[in-house]
N, C-alpha and C positions, 0 to 999 in steps of 0.2 A: 796395155793389156795385162802385163805381169803385175803391175801395181794394183790393179783392180782385183786380180785373183789373190794376191797376197793379203789385201785388205779384207776380202771375203773370208779367207782362211783364218785370219786373226779374229774376226768377228765370230765365226763359227766356233773356234776353239774357246772363246770366252763365254759363249752362250751354252755350249755343251762341253764342259770340262771332261777330260779323259779320266777314266776310273776303271774299276774292275768291270769286266763284261757281266751283263745281266743274263741269267739263264732264261730259257724259253718259259719254264714253269713259273719263274718269278714274274716275268712280264705278263703272262696270262692271269696270274693271281692278282696282279695290280690293276688289271683291266676291268673297269666297272661294267662293261657289256657282257663279259663272260661270268656267269654265275654257276654255282654248283647246282646240279639237278637234285630234286628231292630224293631220288633213288640212291644217289651216291652221297648225299649229305650225312646220312647216319653211318656211312662206311660199309653198308651191306651191298653186296653185289649179287644180283639175282641171275639165275641161269637164263640164257636167251629164250624168249618165248614163254616165260613163267606165267605171265598174265594173259596169254593168248591161247585160245583153243586152236590148235593147228589143224589145217586141212590134211587129208591123206597125202597130197603131193608135198606139202611143207614137211610133214613128218618123215617122208621118204628122203627128201633133200637133206634134212637134218641128220639122218642116220648114215647117209652116203659119205664116203671119203671125199674131201674137197678136190676140185680140179685145179685150183690155184690157191696160192697164199700170197697176198700182196700187202705192201705197206700203204696205208690210206692217208690221204690229206683231204682237206675240205676246200671248196671254192664256192663263191656266191656272186651274184650280179651286183654291180655298183661298187664304187670306191676302189677301182682298180681290179675288181674281180672279173668274172665272165660278163661279156656283153654280146648281144645279138643271138645268133643261132648256133647250134652245135655243129659238128662236122658232117652230119647228115642233112643239114639245112633246116632242122627242126628247132622249135623253141624248147630250151631245156625245161624239164619238169622237176620242180623242187622235191628233194628226197626220193627221186627216181632215176635221174640221169647220172650216169657214171662215165668218167673219162678214163680211157685205158690206152696202153700201147697196143695197137691192133695186131702186132706180131705175137702178142701174148694172149690177150682176150680180144677176139675179133669184134669189129663193130657189128651191130644188130644181134648181139648175144644177150639173151635175157639171163641174168645171173641171180643167184640166191646167196645173200650174205647172212649167215646164221647169227652173227653178233648183233645185227640190226633188228632182228625179230623181237617185237615187244617194245621197241624204242618208243617212248612217249613223244607224240607229235605236239606242236603248239596248240592244235585244236582239241587235244585230249585223246585223240585216237591213237592206236598202236600200229607201228610199222609191221608189215607182213614179211619183210626180208627181201622183196623183189626189187632189183635195180636193172637198168637198161644201158648197155654199153653203146652209147650213141655219140660220144664225143672223144676227141683226142686232144693232146696238148703238147707243146714243145718240151715241157719238163717231165712229161709222163713217158718214161723209158723203162722197159723191163717190168719187173714185178712191182708195179706201183699203180694205184688208182686214185682218182679224185672223185669225191662224192659231192654232187651239186646240192646245195642246201636251200637256195632261194634268193630273195632279194635283201641285200644288206647284211652287215656283219652279225646282227642279232639272230639271223636265220640259222646260223651255225650252232647255236646253243644246244639243241637237242642231240646233235651228233658229235659234240666236242670231245666226248670221251674216246671216240674212234680216231681222232686226229693223231697222226704219226704212230698208229698201232698197226700191227699185222693182223689182217682179217682173213678168214677162210671163205673162199668163194667157190660156189658150185654152179656148173653150167645147167641152166633150167630151160634150155631150148633157144630158139631163134624168134625174132619178131620182124614183121614187115612194116614199112612206113615209118611213122614217128612213134616214139615211146608213148604209151597211153597215159591219159590223165590219171590222177591219183585214185579216183573212185572206181576205175575199171582196170587198174594195172594188174591185179593179181588174177584176173580172169584168163 
């Protein structure tokens, strides 16, 4: 057994020689799946919701002090990402389902994340900022959230600029049942 492990270790070391660690930013920059979004390609950063006519509720939520501030990460279905249903037993809704520590942001909380307002979606529409805390995760502890982006690593592209960033989150009420589909979510 030891000889097998030693041989494997030698093979591994020859295939992947040790060197300086690669930063996360360098790994993302080298990844062909992750591309710069048109909005950030020219270096300009627009205010959240700049392209979107806000509803009175959205304007009020934008003006309010946030209820939480949390570091965000992204997750997706497939390739070792999310599989099956969320912690409520519902199918996760891309760009709507949020995983949180229920001691910080309780499940069934409808939240408003102002940084995501106006985010360009793959279909060309703009995100309205509403997310639904319907999932939890073993690594989600304290002031952290995971944003569900959809199926496959490519689904993460529209929200990649929020990965590992601190987001401002406002409580927008509660919801019953499962998170609504995209076309009815802001109602």
